[in-house]
C-alpha positions in Angstrom: -4.7 5.9 -3.6 -3.8 3.3 -0.9 -3.1 4.0 2.7 0.7 3.6 2.2 0.7 6.1 -0.6 -1.2 8.6 1.5 1.1 8.1 4.5 4.2 8.5 2.3 2.8 11.7 0.7 2.4 10.2 -2.7 -0.5 11.9 -4.4 -1.1 10.2 -7.7 -3.4 12.3 -9.9 -5.6 13.9 -7.3 -6.2 16.7 -4.9 -3.9 17.1 -1.9 -5.2 15.1 1.0 -6.7 17.1 3.9 -4.6 17.2 7.0 -7.4 15.6 9.0 -7.5 12.7 6.5 -3.7 12.2 6.7 -3.8 12.3 10.5 -6.6 9.7 10.6 -4.7 7.4 8.2 -1.5 7.8 10.3 -3.4 6.9 13.4 -4.9 3.9 11.8 -1.5 2.7 10.6 -0.1 3.3 14.1 -2.9 1.2 15.7 -2.5 -1.6 13.1 1.3 -1.7 13.6 0.9 -1.8 17.4 -1.6 -4.6 17.2 0.4 -6.8 14.8 3.8 -5.7 16.2 5.1 -4.3 12.8 6.7 -0.9 12.4 5.6 1.4 9.5 9.1 0.9 8.0 8.6 -2.9 8.1 5.2 -2.6 6.5 6.7 -0.5 3.6 9.5 -3.1 3.2 6.8 -5.9 3.0 5.0 -3.9 0.4 8.2 -3.5 -1.7 8.9 -7.2 -1.4 5.4 -8.1 -2.6 5.8 -5.8 -5.6 9.3 -7.2 -6.3 8.1 -10.8 -6.3 5.0 -10.2 -8.5 7.1 -8.0 -10.9 9.3 -11.0 -11.6 6.4 -12.9 -13.1 4.1 -10.0 -14.4 4.4 -6.6 -16.0 2.4 -4.6 -13.5 1.0 -1.0 -13.4 2.8 0.4 -10.3 1.0 3.8 -10.6 -2.4 2.1 -10.3 -1.6 -0.5 -7.7 -3.0 -0.2 -4.2 -2.0 -2.2 -1.1 -4.2 -1.4 1.8 -5.5 -2.9 5.0 -8.9 -4.7 5.0 -12.0 -3.3 6.7 -11.2 -4.9 10.0 -7.5 -4.3 9.7 -6.9 -8.0 9.9 -5.7 -8.6 6.3 -3.5 -6.9 3.7 -5.4 -6.3 0.5 -3.4 -5.9 -2.8 -5.0 -4.6 -6.0 -2.2 -4.8 -8.6 -3.2 -4.3 -12.2 -1.3 -6.7 -14.5 -0.4 -5.6 -18.0 0.9 -9.0 -19.2 2.7 -12.1 -18.0 6.4 -12.4 -18.2 6.3 -16.2 -18.5 5.6 -16.3 -22.2 
């Protein structure tokens, strides 16, 4: 489960997250958004736009996708399973 899913309370096929883990993830997101001057709402909008654009070209597995921040929080990492191309 990606950071965005955890923060939005989306628990896909797993145990409920510990409150300490949720608090840590929220703090990380707050620090990231402060450093890059993007609000959590803007980050969620960016994620939705990325998914929208990719969905135009590929049939993707939205339940298995993860969009997270890299180790040093200087890059956005997308892991989006593709079922098939829509370009055929």
